Structure formats: C-alpha cells, structure tokens
C-alpha positions as CSV (number, residue, x, y, z in Angstrom):
1,M,70.5,-6.8,128.7
2,A,69.0,-4.6,131.3
3,K,72.7,-3.3,132.1
4,D,73.2,-2.4,128.4
5,Q,69.8,-0.5,128.2
6,A,70.6,1.2,131.3
7,F,74.1,2.3,130.1
8,Y,72.4,3.6,126.6
9,H,69.9,5.6,128.7
10,Y,72.7,7.0,130.7
11,I,74.8,7.7,127.5
12,Y,71.7,9.1,125.9
13,T,70.8,11.4,128.7
14,R,74.4,12.5,128.9
15,F,74.6,13.6,125.2
16,L,71.3,15.3,125.3
17,S,72.3,17.4,128.5
18,I,75.7,18.0,127.1
19,G,74.3,19.1,123.8
20,T,71.7,21.2,125.4
21,L,74.2,23.1,127.3
22,I,76.5,23.7,124.8
23,F,73.5,24.9,122.5
24,I,72.8,27.1,125.6
25,I,76.1,28.6,125.9
26,S,76.9,28.8,122.1
27,F,73.6,30.8,121.7
28,I,74.6,33.0,124.7
29,V,77.9,33.8,123.3
30,G,76.8,34.3,119.9
31,Y,74.0,36.4,121.2
32,L,76.6,38.5,123.2
33,Y,78.9,38.6,120.1
34,F,76.7,39.6,117.6
35,S,75.0,42.0,120.1
36,R,78.0,43.9,120.8
37,L,78.7,43.7,116.7
38,T,75.5,45.1,116.1
39,G,75.8,47.7,118.9
40,G,79.3,48.9,117.4
41,I,77.6,49.0,113.8
42,M,74.8,51.3,115.1
43,R,77.0,53.4,117.1
44,L,79.1,53.9,113.5
45,K,75.9,54.4,112.0
46,T,74.9,57.3,114.5
47,A,78.2,58.6,114.2
48,V,77.7,59.0,110.3
49,E,74.4,60.5,111.0
50,Q,75.9,63.1,113.1
51,I,78.5,63.9,110.8
52,R,75.9,64.3,108.0
53,R,74.2,66.9,110.5
54,D,77.5,69.0,110.4
55,A,78.0,67.8,114.3
56,F,81.6,66.4,113.9
57,L,82.9,63.7,116.4
58,A,85.3,64.9,119.2
59,K,86.7,61.2,119.4
60,S,86.4,57.8,117.8
61,P,83.0,56.2,118.1
62,L,84.8,52.8,119.1
63,D,87.5,51.6,121.2
64,R,88.3,48.3,119.6
65,K,91.2,46.4,118.2
66,D,89.4,44.6,115.2
67,E,88.0,45.7,111.9
68,L,85.3,47.5,113.4
69,G,87.6,49.5,115.4
70,D,89.7,50.2,112.3
71,L,86.4,51.5,110.7
72,S,85.7,53.7,113.5
73,Q,89.2,55.4,113.4
74,G,88.5,55.8,109.8
75,V,85.3,57.7,110.3
76,Y,86.8,59.8,112.8
77,Y,89.7,60.7,110.7
78,M,87.0,61.4,107.8
79,S,85.2,63.7,110.4
80,T,88.0,65.7,111.3
81,Q,89.1,66.2,108.0
82,I,85.8,67.4,106.9
83,A,85.6,69.8,109.9
84,Q,89.1,71.4,109.1
85,H,87.8,71.6,105.1
86,I,84.7,73.3,106.4
87,E,86.5,75.6,108.6
88,Q,88.9,76.6,106.0
89,L,86.0,77.1,103.5
90,Q,84.6,79.4,106.2
91,E,87.8,81.3,106.6
92,E,88.0,81.7,102.5
93,K,84.5,83.0,102.8
94,D,85.0,85.5,105.5
95,K,88.1,86.8,103.6
96,L,86.3,86.7,100.3
97,R,83.5,88.8,102.1
98,A,85.9,91.3,103.8
99,A,87.5,91.7,100.3
100,V,84.2,92.4,98.6
101,E,83.4,95.0,101.5
102,Q,87.0,96.3,100.9
103,L,86.3,96.8,97.2
104,K,83.2,98.6,97.8
105,Q,84.7,101.0,100.2
106,L,87.5,101.5,97.8
107,E,85.0,102.1,95.1
108,Q,83.2,104.6,97.0
109,K,86.3,106.2,98.1
110,Q,87.6,106.4,94.4
111,K,84.5,108.0,93.5
112,R,84.5,110.6,96.1
113,F,88.1,111.2,95.2
114,I,87.4,111.6,91.3
115,G,84.5,113.9,92.4
116,N,86.7,116.1,94.6
117,V,89.4,116.2,91.9
118,T,87.2,117.2,89.2
119,H,85.7,119.9,91.5
120,E,89.3,121.4,92.8
121,F,90.4,121.4,89.5
122,K,87.5,123.7,88.0
123,T,88.6,126.7,89.9
124,P,92.2,127.1,88.8
125,L,91.2,126.0,85.4
126,T,88.5,128.6,85.3
127,V,90.9,131.2,86.4
128,L,93.3,130.4,83.6
129,K,90.5,130.4,81.0
130,A,89.3,133.9,82.3
131,Y,92.5,135.4,82.2
132,T,93.2,133.8,78.8
133,D,90.2,135.6,77.5
134,L,90.9,138.8,79.0
135,L,94.4,138.9,77.3
136,E,92.9,138.1,73.9
137,W,90.4,140.9,74.3
138,Y,92.9,143.6,75.9
139,P,96.5,142.6,74.4
140,D,97.7,146.4,75.1
141,D,96.7,146.6,78.8
142,L,100.1,146.6,80.4
143,E,98.4,146.5,84.0
144,L,96.2,143.6,82.9
145,I,99.3,141.7,81.5
146,S,101.4,142.2,84.7
147,D,98.1,141.2,87.0
148,A,97.9,138.1,84.6
149,K,101.5,137.0,84.7
150,R,101.3,137.1,88.6
151,K,98.0,135.2,89.0
152,L,98.8,132.7,86.3
153,G,102.0,132.0,87.7
154,K,100.4,131.4,91.1
155,V,97.5,129.3,89.8
156,T,99.9,127.0,87.7
157,D,101.9,126.4,90.5
158,N,98.9,125.3,92.5
159,L,97.9,123.0,89.8
160,I,101.2,121.5,89.5
161,Q,101.4,120.8,93.2
162,M,97.6,119.4,93.0
163,V,98.7,117.2,90.1
164,E,101.9,115.8,91.9
165,K,100.3,115.1,95.1
166,V,97.2,113.4,93.5
167,L,99.6,111.4,91.6
168,Y,101.6,110.5,94.7
169,L,98.4,109.9,96.6
170,A,97.0,107.5,93.8
171,S,100.1,105.4,94.1
172,L,100.3,105.0,97.6
173,E,96.7,103.7,97.6
174,Q,96.8,101.4,94.5
175,Y,100.3,100.2,94.9
176,D,102.5,98.5,97.5
177,F,104.4,101.3,98.8
178,T,108.3,100.4,98.6
179,H,110.3,102.0,101.1
180,Y,113.7,101.5,102.7
181,A,113.0,101.4,106.7
182,E,116.5,102.3,108.7
183,P,117.1,103.7,112.0
184,V,116.1,107.5,111.9
185,A,117.5,109.9,114.6
186,V,114.6,112.0,115.4
187,K,116.6,115.0,117.0
188,E,119.0,115.1,114.0
189,T,116.4,114.5,111.5
190,L,113.7,117.2,112.8
191,G,116.4,119.6,114.0
192,E,117.5,119.7,110.3
193,L,114.0,120.3,109.0
194,C,113.4,122.9,111.5
195,E,116.6,124.7,110.4
196,R,115.0,124.5,106.8
197,M,111.8,126.3,107.8
198,K,113.4,128.7,110.1
199,G,113.8,131.4,107.2
200,K,110.0,131.0,106.3
201,A,109.1,131.2,110.0
202,Q,110.9,134.4,110.6
203,T,109.7,136.1,107.4
204,L,106.1,135.4,108.8
205,G,107.2,136.6,112.2
206,I,106.7,133.0,113.5
207,K,108.8,131.9,116.5
208,L,109.9,128.2,116.5
209,H,110.4,126.6,119.9
210,I,112.4,123.1,119.5
211,A,112.7,120.9,122.5
212,L,114.0,117.5,120.8
213,T,115.5,114.6,122.7
214,E,117.7,111.8,121.6
215,A,115.3,109.0,120.0
216,V,115.5,106.5,117.2
217,I,112.7,105.4,115.1
218,W,112.6,102.5,112.5
219,A,111.3,104.2,109.2
220,D,111.8,105.2,105.8
221,R,113.9,108.5,106.2
222,E,112.3,110.4,103.2
223,S,108.9,109.8,104.1
224,V,109.8,111.1,107.7
225,M,111.1,114.4,106.2
226,H,107.8,114.5,104.0
227,I,105.5,113.8,107.1
228,F,107.0,116.7,109.3
229,M,107.9,119.0,106.5
230,N,104.1,119.2,105.6
231,L,103.2,119.5,109.5
232,L,105.8,122.1,109.9
233,D,104.5,124.1,107.0
234,N,101.0,124.1,107.9
235,A,101.9,125.0,111.5
236,I,103.8,128.1,110.1
237,K,101.5,128.8,107.0
238,Y,98.1,128.6,109.2
239,N,99.5,130.6,112.1
240,R,98.3,134.1,113.1
241,P,100.9,137.0,113.1
242,Q,103.8,136.8,115.3
243,G,102.5,133.3,116.4
244,E,104.3,130.5,117.8
245,V,105.1,126.8,116.6
246,W,106.3,124.0,119.2
247,V,108.2,120.9,118.1
248,D,109.2,118.2,120.7
249,N,109.2,114.5,121.4
250,E,109.5,111.9,123.9
251,I,110.1,108.3,124.6
252,Q,106.9,106.3,125.8
253,G,107.8,102.7,126.4
254,N,108.5,101.1,123.0
255,E,107.1,104.1,121.1
256,V,108.5,107.6,120.2
257,V,105.9,110.4,120.5
258,I,106.4,113.6,118.1
259,R,104.3,116.8,118.7
260,V,103.9,119.7,116.2
261,G,101.7,122.5,117.8
262,D,100.8,126.1,116.7
263,T,99.0,129.0,117.9
264,G,97.2,129.4,114.6
265,M,93.7,129.5,113.4
266,G,92.7,126.0,115.0
267,I,90.5,123.5,113.7
268,P,86.6,123.6,114.7
269,E,85.4,120.5,116.3
270,A,83.0,119.7,113.7
271,A,86.0,119.7,111.2
272,R,88.5,117.3,113.0
273,A,86.9,114.1,111.9
274,K,87.5,115.3,108.2
275,I,90.8,116.9,108.1
276,F,92.4,113.8,106.8
277,E,89.9,113.4,103.9
278,P,91.5,114.4,100.3
279,F,90.7,118.1,99.3
280,Y,89.2,119.1,102.5
281,T,90.4,122.3,104.1
282,V,89.0,124.0,106.9
283,N,89.0,127.2,105.5
284,K,88.7,127.5,101.7
285,D,89.6,131.3,101.5
286,R,92.7,131.0,103.3
287,S,93.7,128.0,101.6
288,R,93.5,129.6,98.4
289,Q,95.4,132.7,99.5
290,S,98.3,130.4,100.8
291,G,98.1,127.7,98.1
292,G,96.8,124.8,100.0
293,T,95.4,122.0,98.2
294,G,93.7,120.0,100.9
295,L,96.1,117.1,100.2
296,G,98.8,117.6,102.3
297,L,97.1,115.9,105.7
298,T,96.0,113.2,103.7
299,L,99.5,112.5,102.6
300,V,100.8,112.7,105.8
301,K,98.3,110.3,107.3
302,E,99.0,107.9,104.4
303,L,102.9,107.8,104.8
304,V,102.5,107.6,108.7
305,E,100.4,104.8,108.7
306,K,102.7,103.1,105.8
307,Q,105.4,103.4,108.4
308,G,103.4,101.5,110.9
309,G,102.8,104.6,112.9
310,K,99.5,106.6,113.9
311,I,98.8,110.3,113.6
312,Q,96.1,112.1,115.9
313,L,94.8,115.6,116.2
314,K,94.8,116.5,119.9
315,E,94.2,119.6,122.4
316,E,97.3,120.8,124.0
317,K,97.4,123.7,126.5
318,G,98.4,127.0,124.8
319,Q,98.2,125.4,121.5
320,E,95.3,125.8,118.9
321,T,96.6,122.8,116.9
322,C,98.7,120.1,117.7
323,F,99.4,116.9,115.9
324,V,100.8,114.1,117.5
325,V,102.7,111.5,115.6
326,T,103.9,108.1,117.2
327,F,106.2,105.6,115.7
328,S,107.6,102.2,117.0
329,R,111.0,102.9,118.8
330,H,114.1,101.4,117.2
331,Q,116.3,99.4,119.8
332,P,119.5,98.0,118.6
C-alpha cells in the first residue's frame, strides 16, 4: 500500500514537473513567436507611416519568407510605384511650368513684334498717302509726278520686302520648320554666292576677299544660301566707300566656322545685344536710304538656329563688323 502511494506521488510529481516545464517552454516559444510577429507588424506600420510622410522606402522592411514577408514586399513595391508616379508628376509639373513661361515669353514677344510691325508700317504708308494727296492736288506737275513715281516705287518695294519677311518670320516662329538637310559644300556654295554679289560690290567700289577652304556641313542648302546672301548683302550695303568685305571659313574639330566681315559703319557696343531683334536697325536714316527693313538679321538668326548652328557678332582685327556662323561638320 505504501509502495502504491509512493509510486502515485512519484508519477504526480513527474507529470507536474513535466507539465510545468512544457508550459514554460510553450510560453517562451509563444512569446518569442508573437514578439517577432508583432515586431514585424510594427515595422510594417512604421513603413506605412513613412510612406504617408512621402519618405519612400529604399528596401523591403522585412526579410522573411512567410505571409508578412509577402506583405512587406507588397508595401515596398507600392512605395516604389508611388515614388515613381510622384516623380513623373513633378516632371510633368516642371514641363507645364516651363510651357507656361514659354507662352508668356511668346506672348510678350508677339506683342513687341506687332507693335514693331505697326510702327514700321506707318512711315511708308504715310509717304504713300502724302504723295497720293499731292498728285491729287497737283495733277499737272510733271516734276512732282516723276518724283512721285520714283519714291512710290521705292516705298512699294520696301513694303513688299517687309511683308514677305514678316510672313516668313511668322511662319518660322509659329510652325515647325520643314527643311531638307543634306551635305552642303561650303567652298562651292559660298563661292557661288560671292560671284553673284560681285557685281553689286563693284558698283559700290567694294572689294571682296574670299578665302574659302573645302568643308562640308549638314544643313538645308536653300537656308544656307539665304543666310549668307543676307550677311553678304549687309556687308556690302552698309560698308564705307571703297571698303572691303572678307569671307572665309575653317574647320574646328566637329564644327565648321564661317566668317563674314567688313570695314563698314560698325555696330556700337550698346546696339550689339539688339541687332537680332525684329525691326531693330543701328542707323534708321541709312536703313531707309538702303531699303533695310530691320528683319534680315532676325531671319538669319532663326534660320541658323533651325539648322542647329549658332551666329555671333565678334570683333576681328581690321574689321568693323564680323559675323561668325558655326555649323556642325558633316563627316560621311
């Protein structure tokens, strides 16, 4: 009987010890598991709060292979997608802001352009009206009729040139400029232009110095002809009596640099920043005498930039005015 009670007590003690040990181990394991689970959830919550404050994740909050790991990867993917969308929205916002600024500048430029057009057209129209009235008042004055024919013809030609240049300039600014780029031989093209201008130069006693070397640029040939026709015409037209004009070029790396210089009236320092503006002329009286409209250099600059080139006014030794035009070199 005593043995049975002792055995019972022994079994009871063993079960109690083992149960207590199992309970303690289970509690520790459960605590560790749920602590790790809770810690992961808290890290995910922190990550979500971080995203809410626009501080996006650089990596996944958890490195696990269970459901929390999958959720963590989902949160990280969501963070990167939101960051990309915000970046895209910011880029679009910047583009929109730039477009608005460009439209404001274009509007201001258009207002100035219209104001200049109105102002420049007033003078020739006033001359036309004055001569029309004079012819009506003195229809038998042969000297007046002769003078009126000459002046009206010149004013009409100037008006036609002005209208053509205004329309051409407007088309360049408002529409995509379509050109047919091709290899253009500088020496051949400019040599041909200089030959055309020799007659006018000789009539005015201007000496042309041509020093062209072989070079090929990638540009629209018609635009190149228009650019240098304007520059050569200005160099001859605004030169001094018995003056000189230089045309030369050189290759500088991947660029071809072309210079057109003259010994003419020159351009004052204060006017150099404005010479490419529409209707701007350095000398109003001389421009009227020569038929200048103040649009030639504006068109030249537009055409040069449409070809991907650049034009600058520089000082060269022995030359009052020197325009330097740079184009990309064509290398087959």
